[in-house]
C-alpha positions in Angstrom: 34.3 44.7 11.1 37.8 44.1 10.8 40.3 45.1 13.4 44.1 45.2 13.5 45.7 43.1 16.2 48.8 44.1 18.1 50.8 41.6 15.9 49.7 43.4 12.7 47.1 40.8 11.6 43.6 41.6 10.6 40.7 40.1 12.9 37.2 40.1 11.7 35.6 40.1 15.3 35.4 42.6 18.1 38.7 42.4 20.1 38.9 40.4 23.4 38.7 40.0 26.1 35.0 40.9 26.3 33.5 41.4 29.8 30.0 41.2 31.2 28.2 44.6 32.5 24.8 44.9 34.2 23.8 48.5 33.4 21.9 50.4 36.1 18.2 49.1 36.3 18.5 47.0 33.4 17.0 43.4 32.6 19.9 42.1 30.8 23.8 41.4 30.8 25.5 43.4 28.3 28.6 41.7 26.6 31.1 44.6 25.7 34.4 44.0 23.7 37.6 45.6 24.8 37.1 48.9 22.8 33.9 49.2 24.8 31.6 48.3 21.9 28.4 46.3 22.5 28.8 42.7 21.4 25.3 41.5 22.5 22.7 41.9 25.3 21.5 38.5 27.0 18.0 38.6 28.8 18.5 37.9 32.7 15.6 37.6 35.0 18.1 36.1 38.0 18.1 32.5 36.3 21.4 31.1 36.6 21.2 29.7 33.0 21.1 33.4 31.6 24.4 34.3 33.5 26.0 31.0 32.3 25.0 31.9 28.7 26.6 35.6 29.1 29.7 34.0 30.6 29.8 31.3 27.4 29.5 34.3 25.0 32.0 36.6 26.9 34.7 33.9 26.7 34.1 33.5 22.8 37.4 35.5 21.9 39.5 33.2 24.2 37.7 30.0 22.8 38.4 31.0 19.4 42.2 31.6 20.1 42.3 28.3 21.9 40.6 26.6 19.1 43.1 28.0 16.3 46.0 26.9 18.7 44.7 23.5 19.2 44.0 23.0 15.5 47.6 24.0 14.9 49.0 21.5 17.2 46.9 18.6 16.2 47.7 19.3 12.5 51.3 18.8 13.3 51.2 16.1 15.8 53.3 13.3 14.4 53.8 11.1 17.6 53.3 7.3 17.0 51.4 7.2 20.2 48.7 9.5 18.9 45.9 8.1 17.3 46.0 9.2 13.6 42.4 8.6 13.2 41.6 10.7 16.4 43.9 13.6 15.3 42.2 13.6 11.9 38.7 13.7 13.5 39.9 16.4 16.0 41.3 18.5 13.2 38.2 18.3 11.3 36.0 19.3 14.5 38.2 22.1 14.9 38.3 23.4 11.4 34.5 23.2 11.1 34.1 25.2 14.3 36.6 27.8 13.1 34.7 28.0 9.9 31.4 28.7 11.8 33.0 31.5 13.9 34.7 33.1 10.7 31.2 32.7 8.7 32.9 30.4 6.0 30.4 27.6 6.8 
């Protein structure tokens, strides 16, 4: 699904922020987008790792934006103090992760 962001650009994921909600008498945590659409349900039997998984999923929009920003800055880093090999490796990891998020594996 494509959404138009406030800056006029198209976005192919549900708009963030995403929030965690536990409906009354449910055995799961619901991740909901800003427009209240359901992103996913995470099974939860009270174990901490289920709640940690829900938190990770709920932060996906923020992580996506941070990754795009990091990739931009790494690609334009021209200081001699920055290791060029490390810069390229970081850029390639960011690029691969963004491709996964955007479905462009």
